[in-house]
N, C-alpha and C positions, 0 to 999 in steps of 0.2 A: 081412636077415631074410626068409625065404621063408614062404609059407603064407598062408592066408586071414586077414584082419583086419577085424573088425566088418562082415562081409558083403561086403568088397571083396577083390580079388585079393591085396593085400599092404598093408603099412603105408603105403608111399609113395602108393599110389593113394587109399587112404582119406584120408590127410592132404591130398593135393592137392584132392580133392573137397570136403573141409572148408574149405580156403582159398578155393576158388572160391565156395562158398556164403556165405562171410563178406564177399566183396567187393561193395560196393553197386553194383547194376546188372549185374554180370557174369553171374549166372545167367539173367537175362532176355535178355541179348545172345546167350548160347549157345543158349537155347531158341528164339529167333527164327531163328538159323542152322539149328538142328535142323529147324524147320518147313520152311525152304527146301530142305534136303537131302531131307526126306521127299517134298516136292512133286516134286523132280527125279527121285527114284527110284521114283515111282509112275507106272506106264504100263500101259495096257490091263488094268486091274483086278488088276495084280500090283504088289506093293511089294518092291523089292530092298533089304531091310534091311541086308545086308552092305555094299553100295556106299554107302548113306547113312551108316552107322556109320563106315566107313573114311574117308570124306570129312570128317565132323565130327571124327573123331579127329585128323586132320592140322590142321584149323582150331584145335581146342582146344590142341594142343601149341604151335603158333606163337603163339596169343593169350596163353597163360599165360607163355611165355618173355618176351613183350613186357610184359605187365602186371606180372609179378613181378621183372623185371630193373630195374636202375638203374645209374647210372654207377659207384657203389661196387662193385656185384657184378661189373661188367665188368672191373674192375681186380684182382680177386682172383686170386691165383696159388698154386701149390703144392698141398699136400694138401687144403686147404679147397676149392679149385677142383675138384679131383678128386672130393671128397665130394659137392659140389653136382651135378657131372656124373653121378655114380653114382645120386644121388637121382632126377634127371630121367629117366635111362635106365630106372629101375625102375618108374616110373609106367606103369600100363596105361591109356593114353589111350583105347583102344577100349572099355574097361569103363565109363569115365565117359561117353564118347560114347553108348554103347548105352542108358544110363539116360535121357539126353535124347531120343534117337531114339524110345525106347519111349513116353515121355511125350508127345512131339509126335504120334506116330501115334495114340495114344489120344485126345488132344484133337481131332485132325482126323478122328476116327471111321473110321480105316482098319480094315476088316474083318480080324481076325486070320487068317482063312483065305486072305487075299490075300498074306500075307507069305511071301516066298521068301528063304530064308537061304542 
């Protein structure tokens, strides 16, 4: 299914963001990483939002694979394994990451005029 879903890029992205939000402590862990990414991407009164978002996106994808995987899912084969792979491939990790980066930049009082995209 393509197209926007509940304000997200697609259903898979919306669904993953929902699952992330439901995991106890996971949103806080991601937000703390987002703050670190913002700090690293802020230099000489300029904030490189693209770099921070891209880095957090990779972190998010790896973290979610780790958090939502288990021994049973690792042994799944056939069409179900393909479906799970297609689901993960459809998630727009950068969209989820951008929400956290925006929130961290706001909390850290980064001047919007300093943002370089």
